[in-house]
C-alpha positions in Angstrom: -13.4 -5.0 -5.8 -10.0 -6.7 -4.6 -11.2 -9.2 -1.8 -9.1 -9.5 1.6 -5.9 -10.6 1.3 -5.0 -13.6 4.3 -1.6 -12.1 4.5 -0.9 -10.4 6.9 1.9 -8.0 6.6 4.1 -5.9 8.8 6.1 -2.8 7.0 8.5 -2.0 9.3 10.9 1.1 9.3 7.3 3.0 8.6 7.4 6.8 8.2 4.8 9.3 8.5 6.1 11.4 5.9 4.0 11.0 2.9 7.5 11.4 0.4 8.6 7.9 1.9 8.6 4.6 0.3 7.6 3.2 3.6 5.1 5.4 4.0 3.5 4.9 0.6 4.0 0.8 0.8 1.3 1.3 4.1 -1.2 3.5 1.7 -0.8 0.4 -1.5 -1.0 -2.4 1.0 -4.3 -0.7 2.5 -5.7 -0.2 -0.6 -5.0 -3.6 -2.1 -6.4 -4.9 0.9 -3.7 -6.3 2.5 -4.1 -6.4 6.6 -1.7 -4.0 7.6 0.8 -3.4 10.7 3.3 -0.4 11.1 6.3 -0.5 13.5 8.2 3.0 12.8 10.4 5.8 15.2 7.6 7.4 16.0 3.7 7.2 16.5 1.0 8.1 14.1 -1.2 7.5 11.9 -1.1 6.9 7.8 -4.0 5.6 5.6 -6.0 4.7 8.7 -3.4 2.5 10.2 -1.7 3.2 13.7 2.4 3.1 13.3 3.5 1.6 16.4 6.9 2.6 17.8 9.6 -0.6 20.2 8.9 -4.0 19.8 4.7 -4.7 20.1 2.9 -7.4 20.1 2.1 -8.9 17.2 0.4 -12.4 16.1 -0.6 -14.3 12.6 2.4 -11.8 10.5 2.7 -13.4 7.3 5.3 -10.9 6.1 7.3 -8.9 6.8 9.1 -5.8 4.8 11.8 -4.5 5.7 12.3 -0.4 4.6 15.5 -1.0 7.5 18.9 0.0 6.5 21.6 -3.4 7.7 23.4 -1.3 10.4 19.4 -0.7 12.1 19.0 -3.9 11.9 20.4 -6.2 14.5 17.9 -4.4 17.2 14.7 -6.4 15.3 16.6 -9.8 14.8 15.0 -11.2 17.8 11.3 -9.7 17.9 11.6 -10.4 13.6 12.3 -14.0 14.8 9.4 -14.7 17.3 7.2 -13.5 14.8 7.8 -16.4 12.6 6.7 -14.5 9.4 6.4 -16.8 6.6 8.0 -14.3 4.8 10.9 -11.4 5.0 11.2 -8.8 1.5 14.3 -6.9 2.1 13.5 -3.8 -0.7 16.0 -2.0 -2.2 18.7 -0.8 -0.2 17.9 -3.4 2.9 20.1 -6.6 2.0 21.7 -7.7 4.8 23.1 -11.7 4.3 23.4 -11.8 8.3 19.5 -11.1 8.3 18.9 -13.6 5.4 20.7 -16.3 6.8 18.7 -16.3 10.4 15.5 -16.7 8.4 16.9 -19.2 6.3 18.1 -20.9 9.6 14.4 -21.0 10.5 12.5 -21.3 7.4 12.0 -18.0 6.7 11.5 -17.7 2.7 13.7 -14.3 1.3 12.9 -11.8 -0.9 15.3 -9.0 -2.4 12.1 -7.2 -4.1 10.4 -4.0 -4.2 7.0 -4.4 -2.5 5.9 -1.3 -4.4 6.8 -3.3 -7.3 4.6 -6.4 -6.2 2.2 -4.9 -5.1 1.8 -3.5 -8.7 2.5 -6.2 -10.7 0.0 -8.4 -8.8 2.8 -10.9 -7.5 2.4 -10.3 -4.3 
């Protein structure tokens, strides 16, 4: 049994479709004992986690893992900065230098990696 981690993760761009990587990521995070919040376009449940819409008030977010392309990210800039996560993970296809600079200016670490690979490799 893997001990619970304190790295509360927000999956931004969460999908209810089990074939989407964001959905698989939620399942993997839950299976590996990470506390998870999820925000997507539609309300629903993935791996027992409520997928919320809009800009829900969340606290104690350690990591934001992005599953939104760069053109869909600007509407979340202020939201993400106000969450004050320790890091933002840009999954493949989500890299955005503008958001990375905003994060760096606020002391938020950024990584261009695949969250699923990080979990399976044991270095999440």
